[in-house]
C-alpha positions in Angstrom: -0.1 0.0 -0.2 1.3 3.6 -0.5 1.6 4.3 3.3 3.6 1.2 3.9 5.9 2.1 0.8 6.5 5.7 1.9 7.0 4.5 5.3 9.5 2.0 4.2 11.2 4.6 2.3 11.4 7.2 5.0 13.0 4.4 7.4 15.6 3.6 4.8 16.6 7.4 4.3 16.8 8.1 8.0 18.9 5.1 8.8 21.4 6.3 6.1 23.0 9.0 4.6 23.3 7.4 1.4 21.2 8.4 -1.5 18.1 6.6 -1.9 16.3 5.6 -5.4 12.5 6.6 -5.4 12.1 3.7 -8.0 10.0 1.6 -5.7 7.7 4.9 -4.9 7.2 5.6 -8.6 6.9 2.2 -9.9 3.3 2.1 -9.3 2.6 5.7 -9.1 -1.0 5.2 -10.0 -1.6 4.1 -6.8 -1.4 7.4 -5.7 -3.8 8.6 -8.5 -5.0 6.8 -11.5 -3.9 9.9 -13.6 -0.3 9.6 -12.8 2.0 7.6 -15.3 5.4 6.4 -14.5 8.3 8.3 -16.8 5.8 11.3 -17.3 6.2 14.9 -15.7 3.6 15.8 -13.0 2.6 18.5 -11.1 4.2 18.4 -7.5 1.2 20.2 -5.9 -1.3 17.3 -7.5 0.9 14.6 -6.5 1.3 15.7 -2.9 -2.3 16.3 -2.7 -3.2 12.9 -4.4 -0.7 11.1 -2.0 -2.1 12.5 1.2 -5.7 11.7 -0.1 -4.5 8.1 -1.0 -3.0 7.9 2.6 -6.2 9.5 4.3 -8.5 6.8 2.5 -6.2 3.8 3.5 -6.5 5.3 7.1 -10.1 5.2 6.8 -10.3 1.9 5.5 -8.5 0.6 8.3 -11.3 2.2 10.7 -14.1 0.4 8.8 -14.6 2.7 5.8 -15.4 6.3 4.7 -19.2 5.8 4.9 -18.9 4.9 8.6 -18.0 8.3 9.9 -19.4 11.7 9.3 -17.5 14.3 7.6 -15.8 15.9 10.8 -14.8 12.6 12.3 -13.2 11.7 8.8 -11.3 14.8 9.4 -9.3 13.2 12.3 -7.0 11.0 10.7 -3.3 11.4 11.2 -3.1 13.0 7.7 -5.4 15.9 9.1 -3.7 16.0 12.0 -0.3 16.7 10.4 -1.5 18.6 7.5 -5.0 19.7 8.1 -6.5 22.7 8.9 -9.4 25.3 8.4 -10.2 28.3 6.2 -12.7 31.0 6.9 -14.9 32.2 4.1 -16.8 35.5 5.0 -19.4 36.8 2.5 -21.2 40.0 3.4 -24.6 41.2 1.9 -24.2 44.5 0.5 -28.1 45.1 1.2 -28.7 44.2 4.4 -25.3 43.9 6.0 -25.9 40.1 7.0 -22.4 38.2 7.2 -21.9 34.6 6.4 -18.9 32.9 7.7 -18.2 29.1 6.6 -15.1 27.2 7.7 -13.8 24.9 5.1 -11.2 21.7 6.0 -8.1 21.9 3.8 -4.9 20.1 3.6 -3.1 23.1 1.7 -3.2 26.6 1.6 -2.3 27.7 -2.0 -0.1 30.8 -2.2 0.4 32.6 -5.1 3.9 34.0 -5.6 4.7 36.6 -7.9 7.4 39.1 -8.5 10.7 39.1 -6.1 9.5 37.3 -3.0 12.4 36.1 -0.5 10.0 34.3 2.1 6.8 32.7 2.7 5.9 35.7 4.9 6.4 38.2 2.1 4.1 35.9 0.0 
């Protein structure tokens, strides 16, 4: 499974200072997401999102499946504990002034980086 392959890779990498081939990780890259193909250039952002999603699904399967839990409970896997968070969307009605707030779970926060940016804080 994807989780086992990455766990074994991390263990090998931490046990030695030598270079490590990612061949085992890319051999069956379609396990991460069906659209990925070995030898084809892929977008790193899409890859990490697909990888985290694949791991999240595996953890849920180990707990009895996705359908067994409500949305908020599904967001309590180790993947969400490490990478997850919430964004707050706010919409204000220009006629009556009503403010609607909505929390949305996320595993990443995209930043648009343009110009001469020297750090994440500057972005």
